[in-house]
N, C-alpha and C positions, 0 to 999 in steps of 0.2 A: 630531359625528355624531349624529343623533337616534337614540333608543332604538328608535324604530319607523319604519316606512315609511309615509307618509300615504297612498299610493295603495293599499296593503294594507289599512290601517285602513277606507278607504272601502270596498273590497271586502268586508271581514267585516262592516262595519256594514250595508251593502246586502243581504248574503245574509241576516243576521239579520232584518231588516226585511221582507224578502221571506217568509221562514218566518212571520213574525208576521201578515202580510197574509193569507196563505194559511189560517192557523188562524182568523183572525177571520171568514173568509168561510164557514166550514164550518157545516152545519147538517144535520139528518137529512134525507135525500132529495137532497141535492146531487150532482151527477154527479161522480165521481171525476175525470173528466178537466178538470174546473174547476181542480183543483190544478196540473196541468201547463200550463193556460193561464196562470194567475197567475205561474208560476215563470218561463215563457218570456217573457211580456209584461214583467215587471219587470226580467228580464236585458237585455232589448234596449233598454229606455228609458234604462238607464245605460251601454250599451255593452259589456256582459258576455256571455259565452258560457254556454250550459247544458252541462254534462256529460251527453250524451244517453244513455250507457249505465249510469248510476247513478240509481236512482229509490226513491221512497217504496214502502212495502209494508205489508202486514199483519203483526202480531206477536202472539205468544202464548206457548205453552209452548216453541215453537221460535223461532228468530231470524227467520225469513222463513216467513210464513203467507199464506193467502189474506185480502184480495185482494193477489194478486201484481202486480208490476210496475206501480205506479201512475206513469205516465210523467211526466218532468219537462218535457213539451212537450204541446201540445194534440193529441189525437187524436179526430176526429170519431167513429171507429168504436168507441170506448170508451163503452159505455152504462152501465156499472156505476154504482150510486149508494151513498152512504154510508148504511149501516143501522145500526139499533139493535144494540148487542152487538158491533160491529166495534171493533178496536183496530188502530190504524194508525199508521205514522210520517210526519212531513212531513220531507223531506230535500232541501232545495234545494242543489245542487252547482253553484256558479259559478265561472267563470275568466276570466282576462284574455286568453285565447287558444284554449286546447285545447277541443275538443268531446267528447273521448272519453278515458277513463281506460284504461290499460294494464296488464294483470296482469303481476306480476313472476314470475320463474321459481319462487319459493317457493309459488305457488298461492293466496297469501292477500292479499299486499300490492298495492295499487293505486297506480299513479304517475299524475300529471297534471302537465303542464308548459305554460306557465310558472306563474304564480301562480293559486292557486285557493283556495276557501273552502267551508266545508261546516258546516251546523248540522243538529241533529236533535231533534226533540220527539215524544213519543209522545201520542196523543189516544185517548180512550176515549169511545165513543158509547153512552151507557146510559140507561136510563129514569130511574133514581134521580138520576144526577148530570148529565144532559144530556150536552154535550160538555165532557170534562174533559181538561185537559192534565196528564197524568201527571207528566211531566218537571218542570214547574214547581210543581206543587201536592202531590206524593206527601207531602212533609213535613207537610202540613196535615191529612192524614186520619188519624185516630186508629186506625181499624181498617181499614187498606188490605187486610189478608188476606181480610176479608169480602167486600170489593169484587171482588177477584181470583177468591175461590172460586166467586162467583155466575157470573162469566164462564166459568171453565175447570171 
């Protein structure tokens, strides 16, 4: 019996690659609905579903801040753009079948069935650093507190 399931490995790899494709497409002034367009398009190309009720968002002193609800699918009505000073998460949630997560009775745990995958990176849009992937590069910044203090 293999130590891993090849179809799950493919899902995980595809979800990670989708996240990286979104990140590489970002620049100051890009519409936030472009994030959802890419996630939705990449999921469809490989036969996966997007978890529609879980999305990217702003982050700062609180876990969820503006911009709220950066949808994982394209919405022509979302006119918001990525602006200098924003800190956002990029969170593709892909699945082999389910399109919605269900909240458990504990009010915190979310369940998705059948197989699903999720990756998250936090991106800072700043004058000094440009678009900076905090999740991947924080260990490289010697004085990260000064970066955050300028933002918050």
